[in-house]
C-alpha positions as CSV (number, residue, x, y, z in Angstrom):
1,M,2.4,-122.9,-20.7
2,Q,1.9,-124.5,-17.3
3,H,0.4,-122.3,-14.6
4,I,3.1,-122.0,-11.9
5,P,2.5,-119.4,-9.3
6,Y,5.6,-118.5,-7.3
7,T,7.1,-116.2,-4.7
8,Y,10.3,-114.2,-5.3
9,L,12.8,-112.0,-3.5
10,L,14.3,-108.7,-4.8
11,Y,17.2,-106.7,-3.6
12,C,17.8,-103.1,-4.7
13,K,21.6,-102.6,-4.6
14,P,21.8,-98.8,-4.5
15,I,19.6,-98.4,-1.4
16,K,20.1,-101.8,0.2
17,K,16.4,-102.6,0.6
18,Y,14.4,-105.8,-0.1
19,Y,11.0,-106.8,-1.5
20,Y,9.3,-110.2,-1.1
21,G,6.4,-110.8,-3.6
22,V,4.1,-113.3,-5.2
23,R,3.0,-113.9,-8.8
24,Y,-0.2,-115.9,-9.3
25,S,-1.8,-114.7,-12.6
26,K,-3.3,-117.3,-15.0
27,K,-0.3,-117.6,-17.3
28,C,2.5,-117.0,-14.8
29,N,5.7,-118.9,-14.8
30,P,9.0,-118.5,-12.9
31,K,10.8,-117.9,-16.2
32,D,9.0,-114.6,-16.4
33,L,10.7,-113.0,-13.4
34,W,12.8,-110.0,-14.5
35,Q,12.3,-111.0,-18.2
36,S,8.7,-109.9,-18.8
37,Y,7.5,-109.5,-15.2
38,F,9.0,-106.8,-12.9
39,S,6.7,-107.1,-9.9
40,S,3.4,-105.4,-9.5
41,S,4.7,-103.1,-6.8
42,R,4.6,-99.4,-7.6
43,I,7.6,-98.8,-5.4
44,I,9.6,-101.4,-7.5
45,H,8.5,-99.7,-10.7
46,Y,9.6,-96.3,-9.2
47,L,13.0,-97.7,-8.3
48,I,13.4,-99.2,-11.8
49,E,12.7,-95.7,-13.3
50,V,15.4,-94.2,-10.9
51,Y,18.1,-96.9,-11.1
52,G,17.3,-99.2,-13.9
53,K,16.6,-103.0,-14.0
54,D,20.2,-103.9,-13.5
55,A,20.2,-102.4,-10.0
56,F,18.4,-105.4,-8.6
57,Y,19.2,-108.9,-7.5
58,Y,16.3,-111.3,-8.1
59,E,15.5,-114.8,-7.2
60,V,12.5,-117.2,-7.3
61,R,12.1,-118.6,-3.8
62,K,9.2,-121.1,-4.0
63,I,6.9,-122.5,-6.6
64,F,3.2,-123.6,-6.3
65,P,2.2,-125.4,-9.6
66,G,-1.5,-124.8,-10.2
67,D,-2.2,-123.5,-6.7
68,P,-2.4,-119.7,-6.5
69,N,-4.2,-119.8,-3.2
70,A,-1.2,-121.6,-1.6
71,A,1.2,-119.1,-3.1
72,L,-0.8,-116.2,-1.6
73,K,-1.0,-117.8,1.8
74,W,2.7,-118.6,1.8
75,E,3.6,-115.0,0.9
76,Q,1.4,-113.7,3.7
77,K,3.0,-116.1,6.1
78,V,6.5,-115.0,5.1
79,L,5.7,-111.3,5.4
80,R,4.2,-111.8,8.8
81,R,7.2,-113.8,10.1
82,L,9.7,-111.3,8.8
83,N,7.6,-108.4,10.2
84,V,8.1,-106.4,7.0
85,N,5.6,-103.7,7.9
86,H,7.8,-102.4,10.7
87,K,11.2,-102.7,9.2
88,I,12.8,-100.0,7.1
89,K,14.9,-102.5,5.1
90,W,11.7,-103.9,3.5
91,L,9.9,-102.2,0.6
92,N,6.7,-104.1,1.1
93,Q,3.8,-101.9,2.1
94,G,1.6,-104.5,3.8
95,L,0.3,-108.0,4.0
96,T,-1.9,-109.6,1.4
97,G,-4.7,-111.1,3.5
98,N,-7.4,-109.2,1.6
99,V,-6.2,-110.7,-1.7
100,L,-6.9,-114.2,-0.5
101,A,-10.6,-113.6,-1.0
102,L,-10.0,-113.8,-4.7
103,Y,-9.5,-117.5,-4.5
104,N,-11.9,-118.4,-1.6
105,E,-14.8,-119.4,-3.8
106,G,-18.1,-119.6,-2.1
107,Q,-16.9,-117.9,1.1
108,E,-18.6,-114.6,1.9
109,P,-16.8,-111.6,3.4
110,W,-16.9,-111.5,7.2
111,N,-18.6,-108.1,7.2
112,K,-21.4,-108.9,4.7
113,G,-24.7,-107.9,6.1
114,V,-23.2,-105.9,8.9
115,P,-24.6,-102.3,8.8
116,S,-22.1,-99.5,8.6
117,K,-22.2,-96.9,11.4
118,Q,-21.4,-94.2,8.8
119,K,-24.1,-95.2,6.3
120,G,-26.4,-92.3,5.6
121,K,-24.1,-89.6,7.0
122,V,-23.1,-86.7,4.8
123,F,-20.5,-83.9,5.2
124,F,-21.4,-80.6,6.8
125,N,-19.2,-77.6,7.6
126,N,-19.3,-74.5,9.7
127,G,-16.8,-72.5,7.7
128,K,-13.9,-73.7,9.8
129,I,-14.1,-77.5,10.0
130,Q,-16.1,-80.3,8.4
131,K,-17.7,-83.4,10.0
132,L,-20.1,-86.3,9.1
133,F,-23.6,-86.0,10.4
134,F,-27.0,-87.6,9.7
135,P,-29.1,-85.0,8.0
136,N,-31.6,-84.8,10.9
137,E,-28.8,-84.4,13.4
138,C,-27.0,-81.5,11.8
139,P,-26.1,-78.7,14.4
140,V,-27.4,-75.2,14.0
141,G,-25.1,-73.0,11.9
142,W,-23.7,-75.9,9.8
143,V,-24.3,-76.2,6.1
144,K,-24.2,-79.2,3.9
145,G,-21.0,-79.9,1.9
146,R,-17.3,-80.2,2.4
147,L,-15.3,-77.2,3.5
148,N,-12.7,-77.8,0.8
149,K,-13.1,-80.0,-2.3
150,A,-10.8,-83.0,-2.2
151,W,-7.9,-82.7,-4.6
152,N,-8.7,-86.1,-6.1
153,A,-12.5,-85.6,-6.4
154,G,-13.7,-87.0,-9.7
155,L,-10.3,-88.5,-10.6
156,D,-10.1,-92.1,-11.8
157,K,-7.5,-94.5,-10.2
158,T,-5.7,-94.7,-13.6
159,D,-5.1,-90.9,-13.6
160,D,-1.4,-90.0,-13.5
161,R,-2.0,-87.6,-10.6
162,M,-3.4,-90.5,-8.4
163,Y,-0.5,-92.7,-9.4
164,N,2.2,-90.1,-8.7
165,N,0.6,-89.2,-5.3
166,A,0.6,-92.8,-4.3
167,I,4.2,-93.2,-5.3
168,K,5.2,-90.1,-3.4
169,A,3.4,-91.3,-0.3
170,A,4.9,-94.8,-0.4
171,A,8.4,-93.4,-1.1
172,S,8.1,-91.1,1.9
173,R,7.0,-93.9,4.2
174,K,9.9,-96.1,3.1
175,G,12.6,-93.5,2.9
176,L,13.2,-93.9,-0.9
177,P,15.1,-91.4,-3.0
178,S,13.4,-88.7,-4.9
179,K,13.4,-88.6,-8.7
180,L,14.7,-85.0,-8.3
181,K,17.8,-86.2,-6.5
182,G,21.0,-85.0,-8.2
183,R,19.2,-82.3,-10.3
184,S,20.0,-78.7,-9.8
185,Y,17.5,-76.0,-8.8
186,E,17.8,-74.6,-12.3
187,E,16.9,-77.9,-13.9
188,I,13.9,-78.2,-11.6
189,H,12.5,-74.7,-11.3
190,G,14.2,-72.7,-14.1
191,K,16.8,-70.0,-13.7
192,E,14.6,-67.1,-12.4
193,R,12.7,-69.2,-9.8
194,A,15.9,-70.9,-8.7
195,A,17.6,-67.6,-8.1
196,T,14.7,-66.4,-6.0
197,L,14.6,-69.6,-3.9
198,R,18.4,-69.5,-3.3
199,E,18.2,-65.9,-2.1
200,N,15.3,-66.7,0.2
201,L,17.0,-69.7,1.7
202,S,20.3,-67.9,2.2
203,V,18.6,-65.1,4.2
204,K,16.5,-67.5,6.2
205,Y,19.1,-70.2,7.2
206,K,22.5,-68.7,6.7
207,N,24.9,-69.2,9.7
208,K,22.0,-70.7,11.8
209,T,22.2,-73.9,13.8
210,Y,19.6,-76.7,13.8
211,E,18.4,-75.4,17.2
212,E,17.8,-71.9,15.9
213,I,15.9,-73.2,12.8
214,H,13.8,-75.9,14.3
215,G,14.0,-75.4,18.1
216,E,15.9,-77.6,20.6
217,E,13.4,-80.5,20.8
218,R,12.9,-80.9,17.0
219,A,16.6,-80.4,16.3
220,T,17.4,-83.3,18.8
221,M,14.9,-85.6,17.0
222,I,16.3,-84.8,13.6
223,K,19.9,-85.5,14.7
224,L,18.8,-88.8,16.3
225,K,17.0,-89.9,13.1
226,Q,20.0,-89.1,11.0
227,S,22.2,-91.1,13.4
228,L,19.9,-94.1,13.4
229,S,19.6,-94.0,9.6
230,R,23.4,-94.2,9.2
231,R,23.6,-97.1,11.6
232,K,20.9,-99.0,9.7
233,E,22.7,-98.5,6.4
234,I,25.8,-100.0,7.9
235,R,24.0,-102.9,9.6
236,Y,21.6,-103.9,6.8
237,G,23.6,-105.5,4.1
238,K,23.0,-108.4,1.7
239,S,23.2,-110.8,4.8
240,L,19.4,-110.5,4.8
241,W,19.4,-112.8,1.8
242,N,20.4,-115.6,4.2
243,E,17.8,-114.5,6.7
244,C,15.2,-115.4,4.1
245,A,16.5,-118.9,3.7
246,G,13.6,-121.3,3.4
247,Y,11.2,-118.6,2.4
């Protein structure tokens, strides 16, 4: 099969959000899209789990026969022009400039040979906070080691806990729905735990306003975000498909 890298556009119908991506593997072909290839994005995989494959519109936007470098550069150019990093309607997490190094044969990284200012430093703590110091510059009263062991210490990137945490963080940044949405407290926590949680929430929040719960300043910010979110849902429809014309 001919090697044909390509860029594509996805639209998730239930949440009205978009994703622009590129495929450049050795055996890729535009015919793969949404047949055997469903994007490499963790967010897209997460949404497929939640809504299913039929919840997406998909389209091949541009092909680059035998030229993966051109495909990567084009995707980067489009993402920059559409300013996807700063728009909530886009599911993209960032630009792909760092990936271009894969195909820049013979070109050394810009920072090769540049010494790191942190090299040689280790963590010390004083029982309250932790900081990086050179061993010979450690303040009096500080001991070597972290204050608290990192939750992901010793875990491989393929570990389910690492994957789930990355998905949770990405979903939070882009305002995606939770896998728990639509499930009752009993289904999530069990009957006994659910009863305790309901009782605690009832006592803590019953008949209280946003201002009483969060304070006036925070309550105002919450109401403003809710208002802006509703406006964006109305304004951002499938018209963006036309905005991507030519990309």
